C-alpha positions as CSV (number, residue, x, y, z in Angstrom):
1,M,25.4,-2.7,2.1
2,R,25.7,-3.4,-1.6
3,V,28.1,-1.9,-4.1
4,P,26.2,0.6,-6.3
5,N,25.2,-0.4,-9.9
6,T,25.0,-4.1,-9.1
7,S,21.8,-6.2,-9.4
8,Y,19.9,-7.2,-6.4
9,R,18.9,-10.8,-5.6
10,V,15.1,-10.8,-5.0
11,V,12.7,-13.3,-3.5
12,Q,9.1,-12.6,-4.3
13,W,6.6,-13.4,-1.4
14,T,3.2,-14.5,-2.8
15,T,1.6,-14.2,-6.2
16,G,-1.8,-12.5,-5.5
17,N,-2.8,-9.6,-7.7
18,V,-0.1,-7.3,-6.4
19,G,2.5,-10.1,-6.3
20,K,1.9,-10.9,-10.0
21,S,2.7,-7.3,-10.9
22,S,5.8,-7.4,-8.7
23,V,7.0,-10.6,-10.5
24,E,6.6,-9.0,-13.9
25,A,8.3,-5.7,-12.8
26,I,11.3,-7.6,-11.2
27,A,11.7,-9.8,-14.2
28,K,11.8,-6.9,-16.7
29,N,14.1,-4.7,-14.6
30,P,17.9,-5.2,-15.3
31,N,18.7,-4.1,-11.7
32,Y,17.0,-7.1,-10.1
33,E,17.3,-10.8,-10.3
34,L,14.4,-12.9,-9.3
35,V,15.9,-15.9,-7.5
36,G,13.0,-17.4,-5.6
37,L,9.2,-17.2,-5.1
38,Y,7.2,-18.1,-2.0
39,A,3.8,-19.7,-2.7
40,W,1.2,-19.6,0.2
41,S,-1.1,-21.9,-1.8
42,K,-0.1,-25.5,-2.1
43,D,-1.5,-25.7,-5.6
44,K,1.1,-23.2,-6.8
45,V,4.1,-25.0,-5.4
46,G,6.3,-26.2,-8.3
47,E,4.8,-23.8,-10.8
48,D,7.0,-21.4,-12.7
49,A,7.0,-17.8,-11.4
50,G,6.5,-16.3,-14.8
51,E,3.5,-18.5,-15.6
52,L,1.9,-17.7,-12.3
53,A,2.3,-14.0,-13.1
54,G,0.9,-14.4,-16.6
55,I,4.1,-13.8,-18.4
56,E,6.7,-16.0,-20.1
57,P,8.4,-18.7,-18.0
58,L,11.3,-17.4,-15.8
59,G,12.9,-20.7,-14.7
60,V,12.1,-20.0,-11.1
61,Q,9.8,-22.4,-9.3
62,A,7.4,-21.4,-6.6
63,T,8.0,-23.1,-3.2
64,D,6.6,-23.1,0.3
65,D,10.0,-24.0,1.8
66,V,11.0,-20.9,3.7
67,D,14.4,-22.3,4.7
68,A,15.2,-23.0,1.0
69,L,14.4,-19.5,0.1
70,L,16.4,-17.9,2.8
71,A,19.3,-20.2,1.9
72,L,19.4,-18.5,-1.5
73,K,20.9,-15.5,0.4
74,P,18.6,-12.9,-1.3
75,D,19.3,-9.2,-0.8
76,V,15.6,-8.5,-0.3
77,V,12.2,-10.1,-0.1
78,V,9.4,-8.2,-1.8
79,Y,6.5,-9.0,0.6
80,N,3.0,-8.6,-0.9
81,P,0.5,-10.4,1.3
82,M,-2.5,-8.2,2.1
83,W,-1.7,-8.4,5.8
84,I,1.6,-8.9,7.5
85,D,2.5,-12.0,9.4
86,V,4.8,-10.8,12.2
87,D,6.3,-14.2,12.9
88,E,7.0,-14.7,9.2
89,L,8.7,-11.4,8.9
90,V,10.7,-12.0,12.1
91,R,12.0,-15.2,10.5
92,I,13.1,-13.4,7.3
93,L,14.6,-10.4,9.0
94,E,16.6,-12.5,11.5
95,A,18.1,-14.4,8.6
96,G,19.7,-11.1,7.5
97,V,17.3,-10.5,4.5
98,N,15.8,-7.0,4.0
99,V,12.1,-6.7,3.3
100,V,10.1,-4.2,1.3
101,A,6.4,-4.6,1.9
102,S,3.1,-3.5,0.5
103,A,1.2,-5.4,3.3
104,S,-0.5,-2.7,5.4
105,F,2.7,-1.5,6.9
106,I,4.1,2.1,7.0
107,T,5.7,2.7,10.4
108,G,4.5,-0.4,12.3
109,H,3.2,1.7,15.3
110,N,-0.2,0.1,15.1
111,L,1.4,-3.2,16.0
112,G,2.3,-2.4,19.6
113,A,4.7,-4.9,21.1
114,D,4.9,-6.7,17.7
115,R,6.7,-3.6,16.3
116,D,9.4,-4.2,19.0
117,K,9.8,-7.8,17.8
118,L,10.4,-6.6,14.2
119,E,12.9,-4.0,15.4
120,E,14.8,-6.6,17.4
121,A,14.7,-9.1,14.4
122,C,16.2,-6.3,12.2
123,R,18.9,-5.7,14.8
124,R,19.8,-9.4,15.2
125,G,19.9,-10.0,11.4
126,G,21.4,-6.6,10.4
127,S,18.4,-6.1,8.1
128,T,15.9,-3.4,7.2
129,L,12.1,-3.4,6.9
130,F,10.3,-0.9,4.8
131,G,6.6,-0.5,4.0
132,S,4.8,1.4,1.3
133,G,2.3,1.0,-1.5
134,V,0.1,3.5,-3.3
135,S,-2.2,4.7,-0.6
136,P,-1.0,4.9,2.0
137,G,2.6,5.1,0.9
138,F,3.2,6.8,-2.5
139,A,0.5,9.5,-1.7
140,E,2.3,10.5,1.5
141,L,5.6,10.7,-0.3
142,L,4.1,13.2,-2.7
143,A,2.8,15.3,0.2
144,I,6.2,15.1,1.9
145,V,8.0,16.3,-1.2
146,A,5.3,19.1,-1.8
147,S,5.9,20.5,1.7
148,T,9.5,21.2,0.9
149,A,8.4,24.2,-1.2
150,C,7.1,25.9,2.0
151,D,8.8,28.0,4.7
152,R,5.7,27.5,6.9
153,V,3.3,24.6,7.0
154,D,0.0,24.9,8.8
155,K,-1.7,21.7,7.7
156,I,-1.2,18.8,5.3
157,T,-4.3,17.2,3.8
158,I,-4.4,14.2,1.5
159,S,-7.9,13.4,0.2
160,E,-8.5,10.2,-1.7
161,S,-11.8,9.7,-3.7
162,A,-12.8,6.7,-5.7
163,D,-15.9,5.1,-7.2
164,T,-15.2,1.5,-6.4
165,T,-18.3,0.0,-8.0
166,L,-16.2,-2.2,-10.3
167,Y,-13.7,-3.1,-7.6
168,D,-14.9,-6.6,-6.9
169,S,-13.4,-7.5,-3.5
170,P,-16.0,-8.0,-0.8
171,D,-13.5,-9.7,1.5
172,T,-11.5,-6.5,1.8
173,E,-14.5,-4.1,1.6
174,R,-16.8,-5.6,4.2
175,P,-14.4,-4.9,7.0
176,V,-14.6,-1.2,6.4
177,G,-18.4,-1.2,6.5
178,F,-19.5,-1.9,2.9
179,G,-22.7,-4.0,2.9
180,T,-23.4,-3.4,6.6
181,A,-26.9,-2.2,7.6
182,I,-26.8,1.6,8.0
183,D,-28.5,1.2,11.4
184,D,-26.2,-1.6,12.6
185,P,-24.9,-0.6,16.1
186,N,-21.6,-2.2,15.2
187,L,-21.1,0.0,12.1
188,Q,-19.6,3.2,13.6
189,P,-16.1,1.9,14.4
190,M,-15.7,-0.3,11.3
191,A,-14.1,2.3,9.0
192,A,-11.5,3.1,11.6
193,K,-10.6,-0.6,12.1
194,G,-10.5,-1.4,8.4
195,T,-8.3,1.6,7.5
196,A,-6.1,1.7,10.6
197,V,-2.9,1.7,8.6
198,F,-3.7,5.3,7.7
199,A,-2.9,6.2,11.3
200,E,0.6,5.2,10.6
201,A,0.6,7.3,7.4
202,V,-0.5,10.3,9.6
203,R,2.5,9.7,11.8
204,L,4.8,9.5,8.8
205,V,3.7,12.8,7.4
206,A,3.8,14.5,10.8
207,D,7.3,13.2,11.4
208,S,8.4,14.6,8.0
209,I,7.7,18.1,9.2
210,G,9.0,17.5,12.7
211,V,5.7,17.7,14.5
212,E,5.0,15.5,17.6
213,L,1.3,14.6,17.6
214,D,-0.8,14.7,20.8
215,E,-3.5,12.5,19.3
216,I,-4.4,10.6,16.1
217,K,-8.1,10.0,15.7
218,C,-10.5,8.7,13.0
219,V,-13.7,10.5,12.0
220,P,-15.9,8.1,9.9
221,E,-19.1,8.7,7.8
222,Y,-21.3,6.3,5.9
223,A,-23.8,6.5,3.1
224,Q,-26.5,3.9,2.3
225,T,-27.8,2.7,-1.1
226,T,-31.5,3.4,-1.6
227,E,-31.9,0.5,-4.0
228,D,-30.3,-3.0,-4.1
229,L,-26.9,-2.7,-5.7
230,T,-25.9,-5.7,-7.6
231,M,-22.2,-6.1,-8.5
232,A,-20.1,-8.9,-10.1
233,S,-19.9,-11.2,-7.0
234,W,-22.1,-9.7,-4.4
235,T,-25.1,-7.5,-3.8
236,I,-25.5,-4.6,-1.3
237,P,-29.1,-4.5,-0.2
238,K,-31.1,-1.3,0.0
239,G,-30.5,0.4,3.3
240,H,-27.0,-0.9,3.6
241,V,-23.6,0.9,3.4
242,A,-22.4,1.7,-0.2
243,G,-20.3,4.7,0.8
244,V,-17.5,4.9,3.3
245,Y,-15.5,8.0,4.4
246,A,-12.7,7.9,7.0
247,S,-10.7,10.9,8.0
248,W,-7.6,10.2,10.0
249,Q,-6.5,13.3,11.8
250,G,-3.2,14.1,13.5
251,I,-3.7,16.7,16.2
252,A,-1.1,18.9,17.9
253,G,-1.7,21.8,20.2
254,G,-5.4,21.4,19.7
255,K,-5.2,21.8,15.9
256,T,-5.5,19.2,13.1
257,V,-2.1,19.4,11.4
258,V,-2.4,16.3,9.2
259,D,-5.6,15.0,7.7
260,I,-5.5,11.9,5.5
261,N,-8.9,10.9,4.4
262,V,-10.6,8.5,1.9
263,R,-14.0,8.6,0.4
264,W,-15.1,5.5,-1.4
265,K,-18.6,5.0,-3.0
266,K,-20.5,2.4,-5.0
267,G,-23.3,2.9,-7.5
268,Q,-25.5,5.9,-8.2
269,T,-28.1,5.6,-5.5
270,L,-26.3,6.9,-2.4
271,E,-28.0,8.7,0.4
272,P,-26.5,11.2,1.1
273,D,-25.5,11.6,-2.6
274,W,-21.7,12.0,-2.4
275,Q,-20.3,13.7,-5.5
276,L,-16.7,12.8,-6.3
277,D,-14.4,15.1,-8.1
278,G,-12.9,12.2,-10.1
279,D,-10.8,9.3,-8.8
280,G,-7.4,10.0,-7.3
281,W,-6.0,12.4,-4.7
282,K,-6.2,16.0,-3.8
283,I,-3.1,17.0,-1.8
284,T,-3.1,20.4,-0.1
285,I,-0.2,21.9,1.9
286,D,-1.7,24.9,3.7
287,G,1.2,27.2,4.5
288,R,3.4,29.8,2.8
289,P,2.9,29.2,0.0
290,T,-0.2,26.9,-0.1
291,V,0.5,24.0,-2.5
292,N,-2.2,22.2,-4.3
293,M,-1.8,19.0,-6.2
294,Q,-4.4,17.0,-8.1
295,V,-3.2,13.4,-8.8
296,G,-4.9,11.0,-11.1
297,F,-4.0,7.9,-13.1
298,L,-4.7,7.0,-16.7
299,P,-3.8,3.9,-18.8
300,P,-1.2,4.3,-21.6
301,P,-2.5,4.4,-25.2
302,D,-1.3,0.8,-26.0
303,M,-3.3,-0.5,-23.0
304,I,-6.4,1.3,-24.2
305,E,-6.0,-0.2,-27.7
306,N,-5.5,-3.8,-26.4
307,A,-8.0,-3.9,-23.6
308,K,-10.9,-6.3,-24.0
309,N,-13.0,-5.0,-21.1
310,I,-12.9,-2.7,-18.2
311,A,-11.4,-5.4,-15.9
312,D,-8.2,-5.2,-18.0
313,F,-7.5,-1.8,-16.5
314,F,-7.6,-3.0,-12.9
315,V,-4.0,-4.1,-13.1
316,L,-3.0,-0.4,-12.9
317,G,-4.0,-0.4,-9.2
318,H,-1.9,-3.5,-8.7
319,I,1.1,-2.0,-10.4
320,M,0.9,1.3,-8.4
321,T,0.8,-0.8,-5.2
322,A,3.7,-3.0,-6.2
323,M,6.1,-0.4,-7.5
324,P,6.8,2.0,-4.6
325,P,8.4,-0.8,-2.5
326,I,10.3,-2.2,-5.5
327,H,11.8,1.2,-6.4
328,A,12.9,1.6,-2.8
329,I,15.0,-1.6,-2.8
330,P,18.4,0.0,-3.4
331,A,17.9,2.5,-0.6
332,V,16.5,-0.1,1.8
333,V,19.4,-2.5,1.1
334,A,21.9,0.3,1.8
335,A,20.0,1.5,4.9
336,A,21.0,1.0,8.6
337,P,19.3,-2.0,10.2
338,G,15.8,-1.4,11.6
339,I,12.4,-0.2,10.5
340,A,12.8,2.5,7.8
341,T,10.3,4.9,6.4
342,Y,10.4,7.5,3.6
343,N,11.7,9.9,6.2
344,D,14.8,7.8,6.7
345,L,15.7,7.0,3.0
346,P,16.9,9.1,0.1
347,L,14.3,9.9,-2.5
348,P,13.5,6.7,-4.5
349,Q,14.4,6.6,-8.1
350,A,12.6,4.7,-10.9
351,R,15.7,3.0,-12.4
352,G,15.5,0.3,-15.0
353,V,11.9,1.1,-16.2
354,M,12.5,2.7,-19.6
355,A,10.9,0.8,-22.4
């Protein structure tokens, strides 16, 4: 446990899109000291952390020497790979270093026996592992807070909608079904496999209201493009998936009590023609009272003035993914060893971010 109001020694793990935003946020925040940077790519080893993040040099060189990073005795690793590496995390946690992650980890229950390995590593190292991000993660925190206005909760629904036409990441979108032939016999389970971390989010929300679920299931839907859809780096042919919907449902006593769903579409030639009510989330707490929240995101005026093209705004998604774990650092460092969720920690606070 750290003394309050002291800075936290931080090692940043990777410098992909989210990692770059993490480096910049850590460097600007007086509550954190960036002491090390892990580089997965050999060509980044020896480069300055700031230059890799697109900001001024920070005097911290990237390395792939894990032992050297752990020898720095950081308070926490900010872990931003897209997917977790269990063995890598075990090594960090056993060394007594806390981890806050955006890497498809909320409760760890999808991992089976690997979750037990992580718990044991936390126990041996006296460390804590926490996972968040924007969705899932921050969206569920909003729903958890909203439910505290009710004296009865019947159902919690988080509905995400987004037009992802300009989101150019086929490696992450193909696994959920985008670009697959609409009549491909292997299509049906793809959305569930590609969005499985939302099952952990359902469990998180159910735990927050003290409900033990009997079942968590995914109900997927797909829409096809009726014309070839050409994007920056790939083309979805006519008759292939350009719309993906996945509803993760937590069921108790025969009723759906938690529904976390995503609806993502590309282009204007979908069949069926899904109409989105803007990008963002609609959060509904059915109960007494029923609470409705519409959550969206806009760039600040200075960003609008300085943007050269639409791609300049994509960084907002990276920032929103990076910041929930970073803002949780003080609570995670102070927490008891083990896997922690929002239900175990005090409400995060956005300290050190005023301009």
